[in-house]
Structures are given as structure tokens and as C-alpha cells.
N, C-alpha and C positions, 0 to 999 in steps of 0.2 A: 416839167423836168426835173425838177427838184424834187418832188414827192415821190421818185424813180430813184434817183441816188442817195434818201435817205432811207428808203425800203430796203436796197441792194447793198448799206452800207450795214442796216441790222440786221442784215440774213448772214451777214459775212461774218460779225462778232457771233450771231447766234449758232456757227455755224464752228468757228474757232472756238468758243468756250463747248460745246459739246466734244468736239474732239480732244479738246484737252483731258475732260475729266476722264472720258473713256481712255482716253492713253493710262492717265493715274491709277483706275481702276486693274486695267492689266499690266501692271509695274509686281512683281512680285516680291513683298519684302521678305528683307534676307531674315528668315527663320530658319534656326536649326534645331531639326528633331532630336539630337543631341545634347543634354543638360552640360553645364561646362562640369569640371573632375577637378576635385582637391586631393592630392594627393598627401599620408602624413603618414606615412609607415615607416618609425625609424627602427633602426636595428632589428629587424625584421629577417624569419626563416626566408630564403630564400623561395622556398613552395610558398607561401601566404602571397608573396608578390607578383609568384607567378599565378596565382588563381586569382590573382585580381587581375593580373593580365588578359585571364582567361574570358573571363566577365565582359570587360571592355572591350576587348577586341573582336569580340564572338569566333572564338577559334577555338578549336581543340589543339591543346598547350600536351605534348608532348616532352616529357624530361630525360635524359640521360640516367640512366641506373646508380646511383652514387651519389647525384648532387646534391651536396649539401653546403649552406654558404648562409650569413649574417649580411644584410644589405640596406641599408639606409636611400632611401626614397623619397622625398620631400619635395613639394612644388609650394614655391611660393604664392602661392593665391590660385584662385582657379585660371586652370589650362580648357582650350577646346578637347574634345577627346582626342584627336591627332595625334597634336602635342604632350597629349598625355601618352601615349604609347610611345612616341619618340623618348621621351624623358625615361621611361621605364628600361626601352631597351639599351640606350646610350650607362645609362645608371649602371647595369645590368654589365655591358661590353668593360666599366668602366673595372667592374671585378672581377673579369676576367669569365664571363659569361655570355654567351652570344644567342641571343633567339635569330632563327633563321625560319620566316614566314613563307608558306608555300602555296599556293594560292590564296583561295577566298575564306578557309574555312579550318585550317590547320595552320601550327606553328610546331618550330623540332629548338629543343632547348639542350646545348651543352656547355661542357667547359670549350676556353677556345683553346685550338692545340700550338702548343709556344715548340 
């Protein structure tokens, strides 16, 4: 009977090891397809910042006619893509410029009505 207990225990350990390694293999590693972004655009034309925003957001950006301004957008270190986009939107809003995203493919930019 002792041999039977040892074999059963050995089989249980083997099953536990197999299940643990299978669970590890199925756990996705947190890999982002977007590389971190560093923004260093001091005293830039708003049109240049919006071109950068367009490439980063993968949106077609429509800008109000005659919209001009100088803005500084600077991140202190690298940021995930979503945070970089948020930094640009927040910085422009402080300068009286609003980005309104429409769906997944477009954004409209204009002065904030006061």
C-alpha cells in the first residue's frame, strides 16, 4: 500500500507542475505596441503641435481657419501614448484651444468660445 501512496503523490506533483507551467505560458505579458513618447516642443507653432498630435492619435485633424498660436508642450520623461495625447489636449486648452475628437478617425480644433 505504501508504494501506491508514493505513486499517487508523485502523479499529483507532476500534474501540479504541468498545470503551473501551462498557466505561466498562457499569462500574457504586458507588452504595449506603442512605444513611450517624449514630447519636447517649446515655443512651437500650434500647427506643428497639431501635426504631431495627428500622427500620435492616428486621426485626421481639422483646424479652424486662421488659428495661429505659439505653445510649449513638454513632457518630463517618456509617457504612454494616451497620456501624451492628454498632455497635448490639456496644454492647448490652457491656451484657449480645444481639440474635439469625433469617433476614432477625426478631431476638430478651434478656439474656445468665450
